[in-house]
N, C-alpha and C positions, 0 to 999 in steps of 0.2 A: 359526495367531496369533500366530505367535511373534515377529513388528514389531510390540512393543509402542513406546506414543510414551510418554513424563514428561507430567504436563500439574499444572499449579497450579491450585487452589481454595480462596475464605475464604469458608466458612462459619459459624458461630454457635458461639459456643464452649457454648451448649449441648448442639448436634448433632454439636460433636465427641466431645463427655464419652457422650453417650451410643451414636455410631459408637466411640465406646471401648468401652462393656460391651458390646454385641455383638458386635465383632471379641475380644472376653476368654470370650465365654460361646460362640462357635463356635470358638475353636480356629482361626481364619485372622488373618492381618493385611489392614489398614487396606483396604490397597491391590488385595486379594483381591477384601473384603466391598464396596469402590462399584465395581470390575469387576461383578461378578457382580450386584449392581442399576442399574450402567447396563443390561445385557444385556437385563435385564428389562422395565425403560422400554420402552428396546428394542425389543422384542417386541410388548409389552402395546401399546405407539405406534400399529404396525406396521397389529392388530387393530383397532382405533379409531377411527382414521382412516374408512375407509369408511364405519362406522357413521353418522359422522358429517356425512358426505357426503351420506350420504343421506338425514341427520334435516330438514340447511337444504335440500336440495330437493323434500323431504314439507312442511315451512314454508311456502316458495315455493307449490306447488300448496294448499294450505291459504291464502292469503293471497289466490291467484285467486280460489279458489273464493267468496271473504270479499267481494269488490269488486264480483263476478258478482253475487252475493245482494244485497249492501248497493242495487246498481245498480238490482235490481228493485222493490223493499222502497218502492227512492223513487219509482220508473214507478209503484206502485199506490197510495203515497199520492196522488198527482198527482190518481189516477182518478178517486181515493176524494173526492178533498176536492174537485174538478170535480162527480161527483155530489149532492156533501152542497150546493154551490151552489144546481146546476137546481132543486133539489129544496124548494131555501126559496121561489125565485123565485114 
């Protein structure tokens, strides 16, 4: 990882102050601190992405089941209405 490239970012003043405090507390410069935070975020993001995909797949499956149940309820409601009409005659 010796091939590091400089970047420029803009952050809120309050975030910069907090970053400075943390940098002093940890005894490392901002660049190292930010680099560590980015690494941690990327590792965490890689682990969460499949979970999110699985959640969306499960949601789609539940939506299909809900639509199927709703269709069945509508059919049954129609059948009950027909039976009630027959009884009233």
